[in-house]
Each structure stands twice: as C-alpha cells, then as structure tokens.
C-alpha positions as semicolon CSV with decimal commas, in nm:
position;residue;x (nm);y (nm);z (nm)
1;M;0,366;-1,064;6,181
2;T;0,316;-1,353;5,927
3;R;0,147;-1,339;5,547
4;K;-0,132;-1,510;5,515
5;P;-0,071;-1,747;5,250
6;S;-0,305;-1,710;4,934
7;R;-0,442;-1,983;4,784
8;I;-0,537;-1,773;4,472
9;A;-0,262;-1,837;4,156
10;L;-0,431;-1,516;4,006
11;H;-0,255;-1,300;3,961
12;V;1,296;1,177;4,073
13;S;2,526;1,853;3,764
14;I;2,277;1,960;4,015
15;A;2,398;1,794;4,328
16;V;2,129;1,895;4,593
17;I;2,174;1,790;4,975
18;L;1,979;1,788;5,262
19;L;2,140;1,793;5,590
20;T;1,925;1,655;5,887
21;M;2,190;1,574;6,130
22;I;2,126;1,215;6,115
23;E;2,403;1,015;6,231
24;T;2,508;0,747;6,052
25;G;2,558;0,422;6,280
26;P;2,813;0,114;6,240
27;V;2,712;-0,092;5,979
28;A;2,708;-0,487;6,028
29;Q;2,566;-0,613;5,686
30;R;2,498;-0,436;5,371
31;A;2,205;-0,580;5,136
32;T;2,120;-0,440;4,781
33;A;1,811;-0,587;4,622
34;T;1,887;-0,904;4,367
35;D;1,728;-1,095;4,162
36;G;1,398;-1,263;4,290
37;K;1,087;-1,156;4,507
38;T;1,278;-1,159;4,815
39;T;1,616;-1,147;4,980
40;K;1,687;-1,317;5,312
41;G;1,930;-1,211;5,582
42;D;1,987;-1,328;5,918
43;N;1,793;-1,058;6,157
44;H;1,432;-1,048;6,283
45;L;1,382;-0,729;5,963
46;I;1,119;-0,799;5,711
47;V;1,044;-0,506;5,490
48;H;0,791;-0,448;5,228
49;E;0,729;-0,212;4,926
50;W;0,450;-0,110;4,706
51;G;0,431;0,168;4,446
52;T;0,266;0,240;4,071
53;F;0,452;0,321;3,751
54;T;0,194;0,484;3,519
55;S;0,249;0,564;3,175
56;I;-0,005;0,621;2,858
57;A;0,014;0,428;2,526
58;G;0,033;0,599;2,191
59;K;-0,106;0,473;1,871
60;D;0,175;0,219;1,834
61;G;0,119;0,102;2,207
62;V;0,487;0,248;2,277
63;A;0,448;0,496;2,585
64;V;0,431;0,892;2,470
65;D;0,574;1,193;2,693
66;W;0,291;1,363;2,911
67;R;0,279;1,566;3,189
68;P;0,208;1,353;3,512
69;L;0,276;1,594;3,762
70;N;0,047;1,896;3,579
71;G;-0,202;2,066;3,834
72;S;-0,213;2,137;4,222
73;S;-0,061;1,870;4,434
74;D;-0,243;1,579;4,574
75;L;-0,006;1,558;4,856
76;P;-0,005;1,690;5,247
77;S;0,178;2,044;5,244
78;F;0,432;1,874;5,491
79;V;0,536;1,592;5,209
80;Y;0,871;1,741;5,035
81;D;0,952;1,836;4,672
82;T;1,245;1,958;4,507
83;S;1,122;2,336;4,493
84;G;1,223;2,309;4,849
85;L;1,566;2,161;4,898
86;A;1,739;2,453;4,981
87;T;1,501;2,530;5,263
88;G;1,395;2,202;5,377
89;T;1,001;2,307;5,360
90;G;0,750;2,111;5,264
91;L;0,503;2,161;4,973
92;R;0,278;2,472;4,902
93;S;-0,065;2,252;4,937
94;G;-0,354;2,391;4,655
95;Q;-0,105;2,562;4,443
96;R;0,105;2,448;4,152
97;C;0,421;2,293;4,184
98;L;0,737;2,435;4,015
99;K;0,801;2,091;3,824
100;C;0,458;2,061;3,650
101;N;0,604;2,157;3,317
102;M;0,797;1,849;3,320
103;E;0,746;1,595;3,081
104;A;0,805;1,220;3,096
105;L;0,730;0,880;3,009
106;V;0,655;0,757;3,353
107;R;0,490;0,891;3,681
108;M;0,640;0,690;3,949
109;E;0,345;0,707;4,185
110;T;0,362;0,660;4,559
111;P;0,618;0,381;4,642
112;V;0,631;0,352;5,029
113;I;0,855;0,149;5,223
114;Y;0,720;-0,056;5,572
115;F;0,956;-0,196;5,795
116;Y;0,836;-0,487;6,052
117;A;1,078;-0,560;6,364
118;D;1,014;-0,732;6,700
119;R;1,252;-0,497;6,841
120;E;1,373;-0,118;6,807
121;T;1,620;-0,122;6,509
122;P;1,831;0,150;6,368
123;V;1,821;0,110;5,962
124;S;1,969;0,304;5,680
125;V;1,763;0,321;5,344
126;R;1,871;0,456;5,001
127;V;1,716;0,443;4,671
128;E;1,861;0,525;4,301
129;F;1,648;0,599;4,067
130;S;1,831;0,521;3,754
131;Q;1,612;0,624;3,461
132;G;1,418;0,914;3,623
133;K;1,396;1,205;3,891
134;I;1,274;1,174;4,249
135;T;1,040;1,480;4,299
136;E;0,850;1,442;4,648
137;W;0,908;1,225;4,977
138;Y;0,885;1,188;5,344
139;P;0,983;1,208;5,585
140;Q;1,311;1,412;5,552
141;A;1,574;1,240;5,374
142;R;1,959;1,319;5,476
143;L;2,049;1,371;5,075
144;V;1,830;1,394;4,777
145;Y;2,036;1,425;4,434
146;V;1,857;1,546;4,104
147;P;2,081;1,541;3,831
148;A;2,135;1,821;3,603
149;P;2,015;1,749;3,214
150;N;2,340;1,688;3,074
151;D;2,442;1,480;3,378
152;S;2,409;1,130;3,275
153;R;2,666;0,983;3,523
154;N;2,485;1,003;3,818
155;P;2,131;0,875;3,910
156;S;1,885;1,066;4,049
157;S;1,878;0,916;4,411
158;I;1,726;0,973;4,800
159;D;1,926;0,870;5,116
160;W;1,712;0,888;5,445
161;G;2,042;0,806;5,635
162;R;1,943;0,653;5,946
163;I;1,587;0,576;6,091
164;T;1,465;0,400;6,370
165;V;1,195;0,135;6,353
166;V;1,006;0,127;6,632
167;P;0,774;-0,137;6,712
168;G;0,479;-0,083;6,946
169;A;0,513;0,307;6,907
170;E;0,251;0,552;6,951
171;E;0,109;0,619;6,618
172;S;0,109;0,992;6,630
173;F;0,179;1,117;6,248
174;P;0,098;1,459;6,069
175;V;-0,217;1,473;5,921
176;E;-0,431;1,771;5,757
177;A;-0,786;1,830;5,706
178;Q;-0,824;1,785;5,339
179;P;-0,813;1,430;5,205
180;S;-0,532;1,303;5,023
181;H;-0,414;1,001;4,853
182;Y;-0,114;0,962;5,124
183;Y;-0,314;0,882;5,412
184;P;-0,424;0,524;5,311
185;A;-0,092;0,394;5,318
186;R;-0,080;0,402;5,691
187;E;-0,364;0,136;5,766
188;T;-0,115;-0,169;5,794
189;D;0,048;-0,336;6,090
190;A;0,401;-0,180;5,999
191;S;0,608;-0,102;6,251
192;P;0,616;0,307;6,308
193;L;0,967;0,478;6,248
194;R;1,150;0,750;6,391
195;I;1,371;1,036;6,224
196;C;1,601;1,259;6,396
197;T;1,621;1,597;6,168
198;S;1,783;1,938;6,160
199;K;1,426;2,058;6,192
200;G;1,302;1,777;6,511
201;E;1,178;1,452;6,522
202;Q;0,963;1,295;6,235
203;R;0,736;1,013;6,287
204;E;0,591;0,839;5,969
205;K;0,425;0,467;5,912
206;F;0,661;0,436;5,599
207;L;0,907;0,576;5,409
208;F;0,748;0,773;5,086
209;Y;0,898;0,888;4,782
210;R;0,782;0,957;4,436
211;G;0,919;1,102;4,070
212;V;0,873;1,096;3,704
213;G;1,071;0,858;3,490
214;T;1,267;0,829;3,137
215;F;1,226;0,460;3,098
216;N;1,024;0,289;2,848
217;P;0,774;0,052;3,045
218;P;0,798;-0,330;2,992
219;V;0,433;-0,342;2,867
220;A;0,290;-0,191;2,546
221;V;-0,059;-0,155;2,457
222;K;-0,266;-0,046;2,135
223;L;-0,608;-0,098;2,013
224;D;-0,601;-0,272;1,683
225;A;-0,950;-0,305;1,449
226;G;-1,160;-0,347;1,795
227;S;-0,895;-0,583;1,988
228;V;-0,644;-0,509;2,249
229;V;-0,292;-0,589;2,177
230;V;-0,090;-0,624;2,501
231;K;0,287;-0,696;2,441
232;N;0,560;-0,769;2,693
233;T;0,847;-0,580;2,599
234;S;1,090;-0,697;2,864
235;L;1,291;-1,023;2,881
236;E;1,144;-1,145;3,195
237;S;0,801;-1,301;3,242
238;I;0,476;-1,098;3,405
239;A;0,323;-1,239;3,663
240;H;-0,019;-1,111;3,581
241;F;-0,186;-0,797;3,427
242;I;-0,547;-0,736;3,396
243;L;-0,730;-0,550;3,112
244;F;-1,039;-0,282;3,248
245;E;-1,239;-0,052;3,143
246;N;-1,465;0,155;3,239
247;R;-1,723;0,303;2,973
248;G;-1,985;0,552;3,078
249;G;-1,991;0,393;3,445
250;K;-2,033;0,046;3,306
251;V;-1,701;-0,172;3,368
252;G;-1,568;-0,478;3,284
253;Y;-1,251;-0,625;3,311
254;Q;-0,993;-0,945;3,190
255;V;-0,741;-1,100;3,430
256;R;-0,418;-1,313;3,257
257;D;-0,138;-1,488;3,449
258;S;0,197;-1,509;3,360
259;F;0,278;-1,409;2,982
260;D;0,578;-1,346;2,736
261;G;0,569;-1,183;2,406
262;E;0,197;-1,065;2,304
263;V;-0,166;-1,120;2,368
264;V;-0,453;-1,031;2,144
265;L;-0,774;-0,950;2,376
266;D;-1,129;-0,860;2,296
267;R;-1,204;-0,554;2,479
268;P;-1,435;-0,636;2,788
269;A;-1,762;-0,701;2,826
270;L;-1,912;-0,417;3,023
271;N;-2,090;-0,642;3,282
272;Q;-1,865;-0,671;3,610
273;T;-1,831;-0,475;3,902
274;V;-1,538;-0,278;4,088
275;D;-1,600;-0,454;4,372
276;S;-1,498;-0,792;4,238
277;L;-1,207;-0,655;4,042
278;E;-1,061;-0,503;4,385
279;R;-1,067;-0,876;4,542
280;D;-0,925;-1,034;4,224
281;L;-0,629;-0,747;4,263
282;E;-0,621;-0,791;4,615
283;A;-0,555;-1,174;4,560
284;I;-0,304;-1,098;4,285
285;L;-0,105;-0,878;4,519
286;V;-0,079;-1,127;4,804
287;S;0,002;-1,383;4,594
288;Q;0,306;-1,145;4,485
289;G;0,417;-1,119;4,856
290;L;0,208;-0,840;5,001
291;Y;0,017;-0,884;5,317
292;E;-0,350;-0,863;5,309
293;K;-0,343;-0,518;5,464
294;E;-0,103;-0,367;5,242
295;A;-0,271;-0,480;4,962
296;R;-0,577;-0,345;5,082
297;A;-0,398;0,017;5,157
298;M;-0,287;-0,003;4,792
299;I;-0,594;-0,055;4,619
300;K;-0,771;0,230;4,885
301;T;-0,476;0,419;4,796
302;W;-0,547;0,455;4,420
303;R;-0,886;0,356;4,398
304;D;-1,068;0,677;4,254
305;S;-0,778;0,693;3,948
306;W;-0,756;0,335;3,897
307;F;-1,123;0,261;3,851
308;E;-1,206;0,574;3,653
309;E;-1,342;0,626;3,325
310;G;-1,118;0,504;3,038
311;M;-0,937;0,217;2,943
312;R;-0,614;0,094;3,087
313;V;-0,347;-0,235;3,175
314;F;-0,243;-0,302;3,526
315;Y;0,032;-0,550;3,509
316;I;0,278;-0,662;3,809
317;V;0,651;-0,548;3,738
318;P;0,866;-0,789;3,725
319;R;1,088;-0,787;4,018
320;K;1,446;-0,761;3,794
321;V;1,283;-0,451;3,627
322;T;1,191;-0,300;3,935
323;D;1,534;-0,356;4,090
324;S;1,714;-0,224;3,777
325;I;1,518;0,097;3,745
326;L;1,489;0,113;4,132
327;P;1,796;-0,003;4,287
328;I;1,736;-0,013;4,713
329;T;2,038;-0,060;4,951
330;I;1,896;-0,133;5,309
331;E;2,148;-0,164;5,598
332;P;2,102;-0,417;5,776
333;R;2,019;-0,627;5,560
334;P;1,670;-0,749;5,610
335;S;1,561;-1,126;5,638
336;E;1,268;-1,060;5,367
337;L;1,239;-0,771;5,100
338;T;0,939;-0,786;4,904
339;R;0,891;-0,519;4,609
340;I;0,547;-0,508;4,428
341;L;0,512;-0,237;4,179
342;V;0,232;-0,193;4,017
343;G;0,222;-0,090;3,592
344;R;-0,066;0,130;3,511
345;V;-0,098;0,175;3,114
346;E;-0,383;0,435;2,996
347;T;-0,516;0,351;2,657
348;I;-0,649;0,621;2,420
349;T;-0,993;0,491;2,300
350;P;-1,190;0,597;1,956
351;E;-1,496;0,698;2,218
352;M;-1,237;0,934;2,415
353;E;-1,119;1,076;2,085
354;S;-1,435;1,109;1,905
355;E;-1,566;1,258;2,215
356;I;-1,291;1,543;2,260
357;R;-1,271;1,582;1,911
358;L;-1,657;1,698;1,899
359;Q;-1,638;1,920;2,143
360;A;-1,319;2,088;1,986
361;A;-1,516;2,113;1,680
362;G;-1,799;2,287;1,855
363;L;-1,592;2,582;1,993
364;E;-1,657;2,912;1,843
365;G;-1,338;3,061;1,952
366;S;-1,390;3,283;2,217
367;A;-1,160;3,262;2,540
368;I;-1,428;3,212;2,764
369;D;-1,580;2,898;2,524
370;V;-1,279;2,748;2,523
371;Q;-1,197;2,771;2,904
372;G;-1,488;2,612;2,966
373;A;-1,481;2,323;2,697
374;A;-1,117;2,259;2,857
375;A;-1,204;2,277;3,189
376;E;-1,509;1,991;3,120
377;I;-1,193;1,819;2,913
378;M;-0,942;1,815;3,211
379;R;-1,244;1,677;3,467
380;K;-1,342;1,400;3,290
381;H;-1,026;1,299;3,136
382;G;-0,777;1,469;3,372
383;R;-0,375;1,461;3,340
384;F;-0,456;1,230;3,057
385;A;-0,662;1,512;2,871
386;E;-0,324;1,622;2,689
387;P;-0,223;1,369;2,533
388;V;-0,528;1,277;2,362
389;L;-0,541;1,618;2,227
390;K;-0,241;1,619;2,095
391;T;-0,290;1,300;1,909
392;L;-0,594;1,460;1,766
393;M;-0,389;1,724;1,664
394;G;-0,165;1,497;1,431
395;E;-0,460;1,371;1,297
396;T;-0,622;1,680;1,124
397;N;-0,542;1,851;0,831
398;D;-0,864;2,120;0,922
399;P;-0,693;2,432;0,989
400;G;-0,970;2,564;1,179
401;L;-0,995;2,263;1,409
402;R;-0,580;2,246;1,476
403;V;-0,643;2,599;1,605
404;R;-0,918;2,505;1,820
405;I;-0,710;2,231;1,926
406;Q;-0,429;2,423;2,014
407;Q;-0,629;2,666;2,226
408;L;-0,724;2,340;2,446
409;I;-0,389;2,179;2,462
410;D;-0,274;2,552;2,591
411;Y;-0,526;2,517;2,859
412;A;-0,479;2,156;2,919
413;A;-0,130;2,210;2,985
414;A;-0,172;2,521;3,220
415;G;-0,338;2,248;3,467
416;P;-0,639;2,321;3,681
417;R;-0,744;2,667;3,789
C-alpha cells in the first residue's frame, strides 16, 4: 500500500496475567520506537498507530483531575477491561465499570495499531504506559500489568505476545447491534490480524487499547480577558494545533502551524463549518504520516465528541513525547513505524460557567429537582460537567449555592443513570 503525499503543510504491587496460550516465536530483530516520525527496518512490515489524549484545563491552563471513565462504557461488550482480568471476560455492556471512580489528568482514548504486510507475518507487540494505567483492550492479551498505587517502579503495560498479520484474509470481526466509537477504526486497508487465545481464535483489524494517565499534557490552554493563551510546555516543537469552538451550534476554528513557547489568539469567529474543519484536520493527519483512510477513520471515530458544544484545542503530540509516555516494542522491526497521537484540551468557558451557575442557583433543593438539573447538565456537558461544577464550588462564598452545587457534583460523579 502506498501513501498519498499531502501537499498541505498544515497541520492503563498488582501484577495481572492473562494467559491466552500464545506461543512466542523466534525473534530475528527487536525494535523499540525511537526519535522521529518513523523507524526503519529491513522487511516488508509497516505499522501505523493513532489515538488521543484528552484533558481539561483549569483556570491557570494546567490540566485538572477528572473522572475520564465516568458512566457506562462506550465500547462493545467483547472488549476486555481490568475488571475482567482474572476471568478473561469482556465488558458488561451498558453497565457501570468497576473503575469509574478513578480520577486522572488524561484520558488516553482509542489508540489503535494497524499492520500492513505483503505476506503472512508473525509479530510480537508490547506497549508500556509509563505514566498511567491500561484500562481496556482487544484482542485478548498475553499479559496486562496494572501496578498497585504504591508501585512506582514498574509501569503499566500490555503484551499481546505473538499475533499473525494475515493480508487478504476474510474480514470477519466481532460486532454488536448497538453503535459504538469502536467500529469506524476498521474502515482502512490494514491487514487483518489473527490471535490464538485460550478461548479460541480472535480476529480484528487492529490492536486496540485505552487507559488513563497521570502526566501533564504538553499543552496548556487558558482564557485571559477574552483571549485564548496556548502554551507549549514541552521541550519539543508542536507541529500543528487547532483552536475550536462550538457555541449554540455555531462553530469557528483557527489552525496554527509549528510553535514553541506561547501563542495568544482571539476566540474564533463562529462563521465556519465542521465539514471544512474535518478537511483541514484530515490534511494535517495525512501530512504527519497517516494514510487517508486512517485519518478519516480517526475523525469518524471521534466526530460526535470532538465537535460538540464547547471550546477545545487539538494538537499533534510530538513524537518524542508519545514514545516517552507509550514506549512500544515490535518484533520483527517494521520498515516503517508511524505514531500519531492527537491531544485534546477542553477549556471551561465563561458561558459554560454562567449557564451551570444559573441552573444551580435556581434549584429548590428537592431530590427530584436536583436530579433533573444534574441530568440536563450531564446531557449537555457530559464527563466535563463535574470539573466545571468543582470550579464553581471554589469560586462562591454563598453557603446555599455551595450546598446545591455539591448536590449536583454528587449526581454528576455517579454518572448517567
């Protein structure tokens, strides 16, 4: 498969082992991600990965703790999670997860790893999460390690053992009737994968994993007197970032190329379209090394949350930052390894605060009243509602309002019912 060149210069101590009876074959070479966009090997194997890091910026622009896995799962029930490690069972679709009270700075969403080969190829893959915890994955892995809170020596990791890349194989993958963010990622030309497990053979188009992180993202975003201050806090240049806002269904965005230090921008004029943003974002992803179908699959996966109500900054995570947070080992070494992580920073706007403050102030205190208001806030702001409510709690000295806000926080923390 060839990549079409872009002409646009835009832009998861507890040691837990899952035994799947996978044999580890002989290894001719060993490859670990290093500097740069790609790593080069001497064979026919090409590996591409994309995923997202989502965070919420506080008043000072720095990421705040939140419950990134709050609510029922948005993944199919066949996907594995930490609550089923001992039995090797998948998610209980539609029920609250056992890890939903977990607070973190970053939600690592849907990294998927694609493989392209011209012949059947056995491959071993391991990913470490040096500043976080692996929480979900598919297909079944040989080993998933989730460190205890007092274990700072060993990182969380996932090791699929040996998988087989099977180009041209029938694309018969698990699917369920209800919609999910999971499925659009299959809409690429990547080779199907075959994994032999203790529960039988599994097939998929990619390796999927997800987690929560404890690291500070490389971008800080804050509102300052109506302007938006975007700061690169890493030592690496950031290739592209997009400032986006959806207010009342009207959208606007600004695209910025490589930057270091700090950039001050006006809030975008709300006179653009999501369609044009998708085209620009696709061009950025392709320019960074993804194939067109991969870029489209990524955008389709997250379209409903990326472009919803609110203000956020999207940015390309520098490759060195990705490799330091998520070291990956692939055997044999691929001829090309491309890893594109998109950071997403949610910003709490004055309009959002004002709207929720009015809802809280208007409460009369009955359980039904509070529950109804909380449901409406959750409907509109989702998992970002609790951080906004906590911000408001810290800014008011009104005892009555504090009580009402705390009631809303309790309902928001419990997640959707």
